[in-house]
C-alpha positions, 0 to 999 in steps of 0.5 A: 547530478543529484537531482537527476538521480532522485528523478530517476528513483522517482520514476522507478517507484512510480513504475513499481506502483503502476505495476500494482495499480495498472492491473487492479481494474483488469485482473478480475476480467482476465481471470474470469476468462479462464473460469476463475471464481471470486474466491480464486480472484481473491487468491490471485490478488493476494499473490502480489503482496504475498510475494512482496512480503518476502521479496522486499527484505530479500532485495534489501539484503541483496542491495546491502551486499551487492549495491543499490543499482544492480538490485534496482535493475533486477527488480525492474527487469522482474517487473517487465517480465511479470507484465509480459507473462500477464499479457501472454498468459493462456491459463490461470496458473500462468496469471498466478506465476506472473503476479508472484514474480512481479511481487517478488521482484517489485518490492523495490521501494525499500531499495529506492528509499535506501538509495535516497538516504545514501545520496542526500544529506540528513537535512534534505532527506525528508523532502527527498523521501517525499518523492516516494509518497508523491510517486505512490499518489501519482501511480494510484491515479495514473495506473487504474485510469490508464489500465481502464482506458487501454482495456478498450483495446484489449485486456492485455494492452495495459500489461504491454504498456507497463512492460514498455515503461519498465524497460524504458526505466531499466535503460535509464537506471543502467545509463544514468544512475551511478552506484551509491554504495562504496565497497566499504559501505557494502561490507559494513551493511552486509554484516547486519542481520535482517528479519522478515518479521521480528517477533521479539520486537513485536512483543516489546512494542505491544507492551508499550502503553501507547504503541501497543494500542496503536498497533492493535488498532492499526491491525484491525483497520488495516484489514478493513481498509485492505478489504475495501481496496483489494475487493473494490473492482470485484465488488463493482462487477458483482454489484454494479456490472461495470466494465473494466474502463469504468472500474479504472476510472473509479479507482483513479477517482479514489486516487485523486481523493486520497491525494487531495486529503493528503495534500490539503486536508490532513495538515489543517486537521492536525493543527486543529485537533489532537492525534487521538481525537483524529484517530477515533473520528477517522476510524468511525467515519471509515467504518460507517462509510465502508459499511454503507459502501457495501449496500450501494446500488448505483454509480451516483451513490458510489461517487457520493460515499467515496469521499467519506471513505477516502477521508476516513482511511487517509486521515486514520493511516497518516495520523496513526503513523505519526502517533507511532513515531511520537510515542517512541525514542527517535532511535526506535522509530525505524523498528516501530514503523517496520512492525507497522509495515509488516502488519500492513503487508499481512493485511493485504495478503489476508483481506482479498482472500476473505473478500473473495470468499465473501463475494462468492459465498454470500451477499454482495454487501458482505465485504463492506459490512465485514470491513466496516465492522472491523473498523467500528469494533476498534472505536470503543477500544481506541477511545478507552486506550487513547482518550480516557486512560487514567490520569488524562482528560478525554483525547487530550494531547500528551508527550509520551515517555519513550519506551 
């Protein structure tokens, strides 16, 4: 029973990721049919994470009060409806509404994680939660490729396919997944206070001698990474003139590279090098390669530069998250990672808007250069605050005292 429940939760998160990634290669093409400019497409891209920023804690609170299962079903139904609205949209405001609804109800990853925590023992939880990461990886590979291939039928075909997957998922959850919270659990959890963004906790975190610098670096690099990720499709249209199918395959290639780095490279690197050295090296590599990406003029060069971008982004993201968890007491890990999640959400809202404005009003290399500068600007700061703090040798690993 437990394995079946985890498998269904894996499917829920996979469809949630598909709802985001399957439309990545298509949104610019759909929006341009309604006369959208690059800046407007940037706003459209930002609509999903903006709604998700508010929707995720809302869904989490509802699941504490009313149970995980009904909230999962609500979020899946919202995803299906969002796809239908996207497929039947006849005007630009309808596209915006469809993405907003999908983002508002699609922030169910936190609910899925809570369900896994409810039904697993502590010693099994890490492995079970690894399903979430696997679903993200598979979703970012399958979504863009599927969207790109189905675009050969029509730009709306991927949305109809997503709606069908979501409805299938809804039936599976309704019939096969039992509720994980007892009435007593719901009463206890619903009494907890939830905040979308905890300002006092942020102040405390930034004052920590190690967490503060890591979060500062994370903010700038998150904006850089998100500018590359969210503007890639629009950039590829402007710089290379590619079709939706090619864009989908390119994004799938990015997903494959990311999974390869996560699965086979990071473990070897972390055994050989310190976290601090890896952070400095990763953001340097990401900054340089993203800057080069802005000036790429053909597909061959793009395929050559993308592995460097993927390594820089994936290693930097993973190692900074790991370093944050090591820098605080284990009771503070959840709160610290929550702050990081809020920073990442903020970056995914701001980055596509800035990138769209740059593409509309400046040269095609604008997003790449600005994103590269955001990453490279953190290199000397990271070296100074992480590697050469008074009393330690450059980039030497240390055991930090909990805050």
